[in-house]
N, C-alpha and C positions, 0 to 999 in steps of 0.2 A: 526768606532767603535772598530774594532780589534786593530788598532794602539793605541787608547786611553786606552784600557784594558792592552795592553802590556806595555805601559808607566806607568800606575798605578801600575801594578805588579812589574815592575823594581824599581820604586821609593820606594814603601813600603817595598819590600823584601830587598833592599840594606840597607835601614835605620834600619830595625829590625835585619838584620844580623849583622850589625856593632855594634848596641847596645847590642845584645846578646853576641857577642864576648867579649865586655868590661865587661858586667855584670857577665860573667863567673868567673872573678877574685874576685867578691864579696864574694865568699866562703872563701877566705883568710882573709878578714876583719871580717867575722863571726867567723872564727877559732881564730883569734887574740883576739877578745873580750872574747870568751869563755876560751881561755888559760889564759888571764889576770885574769878573774874571778876565775878560778881554783887556780892559784898561790896565789892570794889575800886571798881566803878563807882558803887555807892550811897554809900559812906562815904569813899573815898579817891580817888586819881587813877587813872583807867582805865589798864590795861596794854595794850601793843601785841601781846603774844604769845598771849593766852589763846584768842582765837577760832580762830586758825590751829592752835594746839596741840590744841584740842578736835577740829578737823577731822582732823588727823593721827591722833589716838587713835581716832577713829571709824572711819577707814579701816583701821587695824591691827586693830581689834576685829572689824570686818566681814569683812575678807579672810582673817584667820587663823582666824576661827571658822567660815568657810564649809565646809571639809572636815568638821568635826565635825557641822555641821547636815545635810550630805548623808548622812553616816554614820547619823545618828539618824533620818533620814527626815523632817526638819523643813522640807525645801524645799517650795515651793508646787507643786502639780500641778493640772492640768486633768483631773479624772477624770470627766468627763461620760460617757465610754465606758469608760475605763480601770478605773473602780471595779467594773464588772460583769464584767471579764475573769476567767478562771480564773488561778490562780497560774502555770501554765505559759505561758499567753498573755501575762501580764504580763511574765514573764521574757523572752520573745521580743521584745515591744514595747520593753522597756528596753534589750535588746541592740542594737536598731536605733537607738533615739533617742539613746543615749549616744554614738554616733558623731558626731552633730551637736555635742554638748557637748564632746567631745574635740577636734574641729576648732576650735571657738570658743576653747577654752582654750589650744590650741597657738598660735593666731594672737595671742591676748591676751598670752601669755607672750613670744612673739617680739617683739611691740611693746614690752612692758615692759622686756625686756633691752636692746633698741635705745635706748630712752629713758634707761635707767640708764647705759648706756655713754656716751651723750651728756652726761649730768650729770657724769661723771668726766672726760671728755676736755677740757672747757673750764674747768678750774680750779674746778669745783664750781658747778653751776647753782644759782641762788638764787631764791627766791620774789620776785615783784615787790611784795610788801606792804611796809609800813613796818618790820616786824620783820626781814624778809629772811633766813629760815632757809635752810640748804642743803636741797635737795630729794632728794638721793641716799638718805638713810635711809628715807624713805617709799617711794621707788621700789624699793629693795632689799626692803623689807617686802612690797610688792605682788608682786614677782617670786617671793618665797618662798611667799606665800599662793596665788598662782596655780599654782605648781608642785605644792604640796601638794593643791590641789583637783584637778589633773590626775591625780595618783597616786591620790586617793580615787575619782575617776571610773573609773579603771582597776580599782580594787578592787571597785567596784559591778558593773562588767562581769564581773569574775572570779566574783563571787557568783552572778550570773545564769547564767553558763556552768556553774558547779559544780552549781547547781540543775537545769539542763537535762540534765546528764550523769548525776547521781546520783539526782535526785529528792528529795534531802534539802534542806530549807530552810536557808539559811545566815544569813539576816537575822533577827535578834532585836532589835528596836529597844529593848526594855526592859532588856536585859542589857548588861554590859560586853563589849567585844570578845573578851576571853579566854573568857568563858562562852558566847559565840555559836558558837564553832567547836568 
């Protein structure tokens, strides 16, 4: 069981680490769209698509970068009490609290899949804006991102279980996932 958990953690962490490093550069695409929009509004005719495209890029950037942020420990925590806990007690607390995250992500994924199916069933749901883009690409992106976040949350749970079973810390936020195991 320990070997299977280590393999799961290694595979999920490696994939989310690589994806997160690529998605980091999405901020430049977002900046490019916003710069194009600003230049067009100032000197030329404003375009219809730039604001909504920037919103879509931001959603993709945020949702696909979420698993990487979780893996790196960059998520926000309330550590009023947590910061004073021993590593073992932190692992037990994380094992308990991650269950709430898993339920939340599962419900979110279920809703996202239902919404994506709806988009495909009716000939392609479109945005009510003047540009009227199809919504299925962003909905698929959200489902993928939520699914990856769910896998990463399970990886974090596996890391806590491994720590509680072996006593060896598995999380090394400063190293690449291959070095952490």
